[in-house]
SEPA-223351 format. One record per atom (N, C-alpha, C): x, y, z; residue in three letters; atom name. Coordinates in steps of 0.001 Angstrom, whole numbers. Layout:
<pts>
PT      px      py      pz code site
PT       X       Y       Z  ALA   CA
...
</pts>
This chain:
<pts>
PT      px      py      pz code site
PT   37965   29809   21679  MET    N
PT   38397   30524   20494  MET   CA
PT   37199   31265   19906  MET    C
PT   37423   32523   19599  GLN    N
PT   36405   33309   18909  GLN   CA
PT   36478   33006   17413  GLN    C
PT   35399   33250   16672  PRO    N
PT   35459   33051   15221  PRO   CA
PT   36574   33908   14603  PRO    C
PT   37341   33300   13703  ILE    N
PT   38447   33990   13038  ILE   CA
PT   38016   34311   11616  ILE    C
PT   37897   35588   11270  PRO    N
PT   37451   35953    9922  PRO   CA
PT   38496   35613    8858  PRO    C
PT   38028   35125    7718  LEU    N
PT   38921   34953    6579  LEU   CA
PT   39508   36312    6230  LEU    C
PT   40750   36323    5822  GLY    N
PT   41418   37574    5487  GLY   CA
PT   42146   38224    6648  GLY    C
PT   41985   37682    7868  THR    N
PT   42710   38215    9016  THR   CA
PT   44208   38127    8742  THR    C
PT   44928   39206    9055  GLN    N
PT   46354   39269    8734  GLN   CA
PT   47199   39512    9968  GLN    C
PT   48445   39049    9889  GLY    N
PT   49419   39293   10942  GLY   CA
PT   50792   39438   10337  GLY    C
PT   51701   39989   11134  SER    N
PT   53072   40150   10657  SER   CA
PT   54051   39939   11805  SER    C
PT   55302   39763   11436  PHE    N
PT   56390   39612   12404  PHE   CA
PT   57673   39994   11691  PHE    C
PT   58524   40766   12359  SER    N
PT   59784   41197   11744  SER   CA
PT   60965   40889   12644  SER    C
PT   62113   40699   12018  LEU    N
PT   63370   40618   12743  LEU   CA
PT   64488   41142   11861  LEU    C
PT   65558   41581   12503  VAL    N
PT   66764   41982   11792  VAL   CA
PT   67700   40785   11815  VAL    C
PT   68193   40406   10655  VAL    N
PT   69045   39224   10528  VAL   CA
PT   70367   39462   11261  VAL    C
PT   70688   38537   12177  ILE    N
PT   71954   38566   12917  ILE   CA
PT   72764   37335   12520  ILE    C
PT   74037   37282   12887  PRO    N
PT   74859   36137   12480  PRO   CA
PT   74279   34772   12857  PRO    C
PT   73614   34659   14005  ASP    N
PT   73033   33364   14395  ASP   CA
PT   71896   32917   13483  ASP    C
PT   71348   33802   12676  HIS    N
PT   70272   33461   11736  HIS   CA
PT   70800   32955   10393  HIS    C
PT   72096   33012   10189  LEU    N
PT   72675   32679    8887  LEU   CA
PT   72860   31177    8712  LEU    C
PT   72725   30732    7481  ALA    N
PT   72827   29303    7171  ALA   CA
PT   74173   28725    7597  ALA    C
PT   75257   29487    7438  ASN    N
PT   76577   28960    7782  ASN   CA
PT   76798   28835    9287  ASN    C
PT   75958   29467   10106  ARG    N
PT   76051   29337   11557  ARG   CA
PT   74941   28445   12099  ARG    C
PT   73767   28605   11549  PHE    N
PT   72583   27891   12036  PHE   CA
PT   72613   26423   11628  PHE    C
PT   73173   26136   10431  LYS    N
PT   73126   24778    9892  LYS   CA
PT   74510   24175    9683  LYS    C
PT   75308   24735    8772  ASP    N
PT   76582   24116    8408  ASP   CA
PT   77546   25183    7909  ASP    C
PT   78784   25110    8347  ALA    N
PT   79789   26120    7999  ALA   CA
PT   80095   26175    6510  ALA    C
PT   79753   25131    5762  THR    N
PT   80021   25145    4318  THR   CA
PT   78983   25949    3539  THR    C
PT   77912   26360    4198  LEU    N
PT   76855   27129    3532  LEU   CA
PT   77209   28613    3508  LEU    C
PT   76615   29376    2591  PRO    N
PT   76901   30815    2536  PRO   CA
PT   76312   31568    3726  PRO    C
PT   76823   32763    3953  ALA    N
PT   76390   33614    5066  ALA   CA
PT   75134   34392    4676  ALA    C
PT   74026   33655    4536  VAL    N
PT   72724   34235    4198  VAL   CA
PT   71671   33649    5134  VAL    C
PT   70521   34304    5205  LEU    N
PT   69431   33861    6077  LEU   CA
PT   69104   32390    5834  LEU    C
PT   69089   31605    6906  ALA    N
PT   68751   30183    6819  ALA   CA
PT   67248   30016    6592  ALA    C
PT   66895   29062    5759  THR    N
PT   65481   28803    5469  THR   CA
PT   64664   28536    6737  THR    C
PT   65160   27725    7702  PRO    N
PT   64352   27520    8910  PRO   CA
PT   64052   28816    9673  PRO    C
PT   64961   29776    9623  VAL    N
PT   64716   31058   10296  VAL   CA
PT   63650   31848    9541  VAL    C
PT   63710   31819    8204  MET    N
PT   62674   32487    7414  MET   CA
PT   61301   31879    7730  MET    C
PT   61246   30560    7842  ILE    N
PT   59986   29886    8169  ILE   CA
PT   59493   30316    9550  ILE    C
PT   60406   30446   10512  MET    N
PT   60013   30908   11846  MET   CA
PT   59358   32288   11772  MET    C
PT   59926   33181   10964  VAL    N
PT   59359   34525   10796  VAL   CA
PT   57938   34422   10239  VAL    C
PT   57747   33565    9246  MET    N
PT   56430   33391    8625  MET   CA
PT   55436   32776    9610  MET    C
PT   55881   31759   10375  GLU    N
PT   55003   31127   11363  GLU   CA
PT   54602   32119   12452  GLU    C
PT   55544   32942   12898  ASN    N
PT   55214   33941   13915  ASN   CA
PT   54194   34944   13399  ASN    C
PT   54281   35291   12118  ALA    N
PT   53281   36188   11523  ALA   CA
PT   51897   35546   11578  ALA    C
PT   51832   34249   11278  ALA    N
PT   50550   33538   11317  ALA   CA
PT   49987   33507   12736  ALA    C
PT   50828   33201   13703  LEU    N
PT   50363   33186   15089  LEU   CA
PT   49887   34576   15514  LEU    C
PT   50630   35604   15131  ASN    N
PT   50215   36971   15477  ASN   CA
PT   48867   37332   14860  ASN    C
PT   48564   36772   13694  ALA    N
PT   47275   37053   13046  ALA   CA
PT   46106   36570   13894  ALA    C
PT   46271   35422   14533  ILE    N
PT   45126   34812   15227  ILE   CA
PT   45149   34970   16740  ILE    C
PT   46236   35447   17301  LYS    N
PT   46313   35608   18765  LYS   CA
PT   45108   36333   19363  LYS    C
PT   44630   37429   18755  PRO    N
PT   43498   38133   19364  PRO   CA
PT   42227   37287   19457  PRO    C
PT   42151   36204   18722  TYR    N
PT   40948   35373   18692  TYR   CA
PT   41055   34150   19603  TYR    C
PT   42224   33931   20187  LEU    N
PT   42415   32782   21062  LEU   CA
PT   41918   33104   22458  LEU    C
PT   41330   32101   23094  GLY    N
PT   40848   32273   24453  GLY   CA
PT   41959   32068   25462  GLY    C
PT   41657   32383   26718  ALA    N
PT   42613   32137   27796  ALA   CA
PT   42914   30645   27833  ALA    C
PT   44166   30291   27951  GLY    N
PT   44545   28882   28003  GLY   CA
PT   44633   28214   26647  GLY    C
PT   44546   28980   25570  GLU    N
PT   44665   28418   24222  GLU   CA
PT   45926   28938   23543  GLU    C
PT   46429   28142   22629  SER    N
PT   47499   28569   21740  SER   CA
PT   47254   27874   20411  SER    C
PT   48181   28017   19477  ALA    N
PT   48021   27376   18169  ALA   CA
PT   49386   26896   17693  ALA    C
PT   49497   25593   17507  LEU    N
PT   50749   24986   17064  LEU   CA
PT   50776   24830   15555  LEU    C
PT   51953   25009   14976  GLY    N
PT   52132   24762   13551  GLY   CA
PT   52065   23277   13257  GLY    C
PT   51303   22899   12232  THR    N
PT   51168   21490   11852  THR   CA
PT   51591   21217   10416  THR    C
PT   51752   22271    9606  ARG    N
PT   52173   22077    8207  ARG   CA
PT   52760   23381    7689  ARG    C
PT   53837   23229    6907  VAL    N
PT   54461   24372    6239  VAL   CA
PT   54899   23910    4858  VAL    C
PT   54594   24707    3840  ASP    N
PT   55048   24448    2469  ASP   CA
PT   55530   25784    1913  ASP    C
PT   56865   25940    1813  VAL    N
PT   57407   27235    1395  VAL   CA
PT   58445   27091     295  VAL    C
PT   58610   28193    -421  ARG    N
PT   59705   28351   -1374  ARG   CA
PT   60548   29516    -887  ARG    C
PT   61857   29290    -783  HIS    N
PT   62797   30344    -400  HIS   CA
PT   63333   30921   -1700  HIS    C
PT   62962   32154   -2011  LEU    N
PT   63174   32733   -3338  LEU   CA
PT   64432   33575   -3486  LEU    C
PT   64930   34144   -2403  ALA    N
PT   66070   35055   -2522  ALA   CA
PT   66889   35048   -1233  ALA    C
PT   68187   35269   -1385  ALA    N
PT   69107   35300    -247  ALA   CA
PT   69036   36653     463  ALA    C
PT   69258   36611    1787  THR    N
PT   69238   37829    2595  THR   CA
PT   70467   37847    3500  THR    C
PT   71277   38916    3448  PRO    N
PT   72470   38989    4291  PRO   CA
PT   72168   39530    5690  PRO    C
PT   73171   39441    6549  VAL    N
PT   73066   39956    7914  VAL   CA
PT   72780   41459    7881  VAL    C
PT   72028   41911    8879  GLY    N
PT   71725   43330    9022  GLY   CA
PT   70447   43792    8353  GLY    C
PT   69859   42961    7524  ARG    N
PT   68628   43344    6819  ARG   CA
PT   67404   42955    7646  ARG    C
PT   66342   43745    7517  ARG    N
PT   65078   43437    8200  ARG   CA
PT   64236   42529    7318  ARG    C
PT   63785   41423    7903  VAL    N
PT   62896   40480    7220  VAL   CA
PT   61535   40554    7902  VAL    C
PT   60486   40690    7109  THR    N
PT   59122   40763    7633  THR   CA
PT   58304   39618    7070  THR    C
PT   57701   38863    7968  GLY    N
PT   56766   37815    7577  GLY   CA
PT   55360   38368    7592  GLY    C
PT   54563   37915    6630  GLU    N
PT   53159   38316    6542  GLU   CA
PT   52323   37061    6373  GLU    C
PT   51189   37022    7048  ALA    N
PT   50298   35867    6965  ALA   CA
PT   48858   36344    6833  ALA    C
PT   48074   35571    6086  GLU    N
PT   46651   35874    5913  GLU   CA
PT   45857   34583    6049  GLU    C
PT   44821   34625    6877  VAL    N
PT   43950   33460    7066  VAL   CA
PT   43161   33212    5785  VAL    C
PT   43255   31977    5265  THR    N
PT   42537   31615    4038  THR   CA
PT   41437   30586    4277  THR    C
PT   41517   29856    5397  LYS    N
PT   40502   28834    5680  LYS   CA
PT   40495   28557    7176  LYS    C
PT   39299   28381    7728  VAL    N
PT   39133   27969    9117  VAL   CA
PT   38207   26767    9108  VAL    C
PT   38696   25652    9646  ASP    N
PT   37921   24415    9718  ASP   CA
PT   37998   23918   11154  ASP    C
PT   37056   24366   11975  GLY    N
PT   37113   24028   13393  GLY   CA
PT   38339   24672   14022  GLY    C
PT   39212   23827   14590  ARG    N
PT   40433   24323   15226  ARG   CA
PT   41595   24452   14242  ARG    C
PT   41422   23992   13005  ARG    N
PT   42484   24033   11991  ARG   CA
PT   42376   25330   11186  ARG    C
PT   43486   26066   11142  ILE    N
PT   43506   27356   10442  ILE   CA
PT   44590   27312    9374  ILE    C
PT   44235   27724    8151  GLU    N
PT   45191   27748    7045  GLU   CA
PT   45507   29189    6663  GLU    C
PT   46743   29391    6215  PHE    N
PT   47253   30725    5889  PHE   CA
PT   48012   30707    4566  PHE    C
PT   48022   31839    3875  THR    N
PT   49071   32101    2896  THR   CA
PT   50120   32899    3663  THR    C
PT   51377   32595    3379  ILE    N
PT   52469   33258    4088  ILE   CA
PT   53489   33774    3082  ILE    C
PT   54152   34847    3470  ARG    N
PT   55235   35384    2631  ARG   CA
PT   56247   36053    3541  ARG    C
PT   57459   36155    3032  ALA    N
PT   58510   36889    3733  ALA   CA
PT   59097   37894    2760  ALA    C
PT   59401   39075    3277  ARG    N
PT   59954   40152    2451  ARG   CA
PT   61180   40737    3141  ARG    C
PT   62091   41201    2310  GLU    N
PT   63196   42034    2769  GLU   CA
PT   63052   43331    1985  GLU    C
PT   62533   44351    2643  GLY    N
PT   62189   45583    1933  GLY   CA
PT   61073   45292     942  GLY    C
PT   61271   45646    -315  ASN    N
PT   60269   45389   -1352  ASN   CA
PT   60444   44043   -2036  ASN    C
PT   61506   43314   -1685  GLU    N
PT   61773   42034   -2347  GLU   CA
PT   61090   40885   -1614  GLU    C
PT   60328   40104   -2347  GLU    N
PT   59713   38909   -1779  GLU   CA
PT   60771   37818   -1742  GLU    C
PT   61092   37331    -528  ILE    N
PT   62136   36319    -397  ILE   CA
PT   61583   34924    -124  ILE    C
PT   60289   34831     231  GLY    N
PT   59678   33536     489  GLY   CA
PT   58173   33604     352  GLY    C
PT   57590   32503    -125  ILE    N
PT   56129   32396    -247  ILE   CA
PT   55717   30985     129  ILE    C
PT   54456   30825     523  GLY    N
PT   53985   29485     811  GLY   CA
PT   52646   29457    1517  GLY    C
PT   52384   28293    2103  THR    N
PT   51166   28076    2879  THR   CA
PT   51555   27480    4226  THR    C
PT   50660   27642    5188  HIS    N
PT   50938   27206    6556  HIS   CA
PT   49617   26813    7201  HIS    C
PT   49694   25882    8138  GLU    N
PT   48516   25436    8882  GLU   CA
PT   48858   25418   10364  GLU    C
PT   47920   25874   11173  ARG    N
PT   48070   25820   12624  ARG   CA
PT   46819   25187   13219  ARG    C
PT   46997   24544   14363  MET    N
PT   45900   23904   15078  MET   CA
PT   45770   24559   16451  MET    C
PT   44580   25050   16753  VAL    N
PT   44330   25644   18066  VAL   CA
PT   44280   24524   19094  VAL    C
PT   45011   24722   20194  ILE    N
PT   45069   23704   21244  ILE   CA
PT   44686   24304   22591  ILE    C
PT   44228   23438   23474  ASP    N
PT   44017   23768   24875  ASP   CA
PT   45339   23451   25574  ASP    C
PT   45980   24462   26148  LEU    N
PT   47313   24276   26721  LEU   CA
PT   47332   23293   27888  LEU    C
PT   46308   23281   28722  ALA    N
PT   46276   22359   29858  ALA   CA
PT   46194   20913   29372  ALA    C
PT   45320   20645   28407  LYS    N
PT   45209   19286   27861  LYS   CA
PT   46496   18872   27164  LYS    C
PT   47087   19793   26420  PHE    N
PT   48337   19503   25722  PHE   CA
PT   49441   19173   26727  PHE    C
PT   49520   19954   27793  SER    N
PT   50526   19729   28829  SER   CA
PT   50360   18357   29473  SER    C
PT   49120   17954   29726  GLU    N
PT   48864   16625   30302  GLU   CA
PT   49333   15518   29359  GLU    C
PT   49055   15666   28064  ARG    N
PT   49513   14666   27087  ARG   CA
PT   51036   14599   27051  ARG    C
PT   51680   15739   27175  MET    N
PT   53142   15764   27135  MET   CA
PT   53743   15120   28379  MET    C
PT   53074   15263   29523  LYS    N
PT   53567   14628   30751  LYS   CA
PT   53650   13123   30571  LYS    C
PT   52627   12517   29975  THR    N
PT   52658   11065   29781  THR   CA
PT   53692   10679   28729  THR    C
PT   53891   11511   27741  LYS    N
PT   54863   11212   26685  LYS   CA
PT   56295   11250   27220  LYS    C
PT   56567   12175   28138  PHE    N
PT   57925   12339   28648  PHE   CA
PT   58137   11671   30004  PHE    C
PT   57151   10918   30465  ALA    N
PT   57280   10242   31767  ALA   CA
PT   58206    9047   31681  ALA    C
</pts>
């Protein structure tokens, strides 16, 4: 892993489809709006995109913590954009501020943490776990 500068930013966007809605993704009794877990995925992908250029061959970064507030509902057909900014780097642990927007409206805010991993070592650990 190369040094990751504080303030490094990334983004990720998707257009909300029916499979992203709370009433399909979670439970039919919920309204037809963007499900919180999908919003979190958008935010996490933004964080990963921020640091990808700094990862070495055979490295990735797994999410280890998420703390978010879902502030506004989003219907199908709207574009949601996640934004992430690196706020702290402590060895392999990277912290971010994250937000999600639909147009000019902020629909989610929070913090996120990812841990840089060696994929080969991780794969070996998983083999023993699933053996």
